C-alpha positions as CSV (number, residue, x, y, z in Angstrom):
1,X,2.0,-23.1,15.6
2,X,3.3,-20.5,13.2
3,X,5.8,-21.4,10.4
4,X,7.4,-18.0,11.0
5,X,10.2,-19.0,13.2
6,X,12.8,-16.3,12.6
7,X,16.4,-17.0,13.1
8,X,18.2,-18.5,16.1
9,X,20.1,-15.3,16.9
10,X,16.8,-13.3,16.9
11,X,14.0,-15.7,17.7
12,X,11.4,-13.0,17.8
13,X,12.4,-11.6,14.4
14,X,9.9,-12.5,11.6
15,X,11.3,-14.3,8.6
16,X,9.4,-15.5,5.6
17,X,9.4,-19.4,5.4
18,X,9.4,-19.2,1.5
19,X,12.2,-16.7,0.7
20,X,13.7,-15.8,4.2
21,X,13.0,-12.1,3.7
22,X,12.8,-10.3,7.0
23,X,10.0,-7.8,6.3
24,X,6.3,-8.4,6.4
25,X,3.0,-6.6,7.0
26,X,-0.1,-7.5,9.0
27,X,-3.6,-7.3,7.6
28,X,-7.0,-8.9,8.1
29,X,-9.1,-11.2,5.9
30,X,-12.7,-12.2,6.3
31,X,-13.5,-15.8,5.3
32,X,-16.8,-17.7,5.5
33,X,-17.0,-20.1,8.4
34,X,-18.2,-22.9,6.0
35,X,-18.9,-23.3,2.3
36,X,-22.7,-22.8,2.7
37,X,-22.1,-19.6,4.7
38,X,-20.4,-18.1,1.6
39,X,-23.5,-18.6,-0.4
40,X,-25.8,-17.1,2.2
41,X,-23.4,-14.3,3.2
42,X,-23.7,-15.2,6.9
43,X,-21.2,-15.8,9.7
44,X,-17.9,-14.6,8.6
45,X,-14.7,-15.3,10.5
46,X,-11.9,-12.7,10.7
47,X,-8.2,-13.8,10.5
48,X,-5.0,-11.8,10.9
49,X,-2.7,-12.2,7.9
50,X,1.1,-11.8,7.8
51,X,2.4,-11.2,4.3
52,X,6.0,-11.1,3.1
53,X,6.9,-7.8,1.4
54,X,9.2,-9.6,-1.1
55,X,7.3,-12.7,-2.4
56,X,3.8,-12.1,-1.0
57,X,3.7,-15.4,0.9
58,X,0.8,-15.1,3.4
59,X,0.0,-16.9,6.6
60,X,-3.4,-16.7,8.4
61,X,-3.6,-16.5,12.2
62,X,-6.7,-17.1,14.3
63,X,-5.6,-14.4,16.7
64,X,-6.1,-10.7,17.1
65,X,-3.7,-8.5,15.1
66,X,-2.4,-7.0,18.3
67,X,-1.3,-10.4,19.5
68,X,0.5,-11.2,16.3
69,X,2.1,-7.8,16.1
70,X,3.4,-8.2,19.7
71,X,5.1,-11.4,18.7
72,X,6.7,-10.0,15.6
73,X,6.9,-6.3,16.5
74,X,10.5,-5.7,15.3
75,X,9.6,-6.4,11.6
76,X,5.9,-6.4,11.0
77,X,3.9,-3.2,10.3
78,X,0.8,-1.9,8.6
79,X,-1.9,-3.3,10.8
80,X,-5.1,-2.8,8.9
81,X,-8.1,-1.8,11.0
82,X,-11.3,-3.9,10.7
């Protein structure tokens, strides 16, 4: 479950859990699936990131960017292509 809950008046509106700023951006990050994979450069997992435009707080989602964007469409932008 995401920590980005928005406010009660606009439950679908994204809000940063650290500073309560209402604007963020989506991106993607590649992370190794386990510590040994990082050394061997094999099996990388992709995550969607949601980053606050004010304080740079970032959350990682194990979901496609399109799904995350659909949830927070009013305030998230900049989906970075993989």
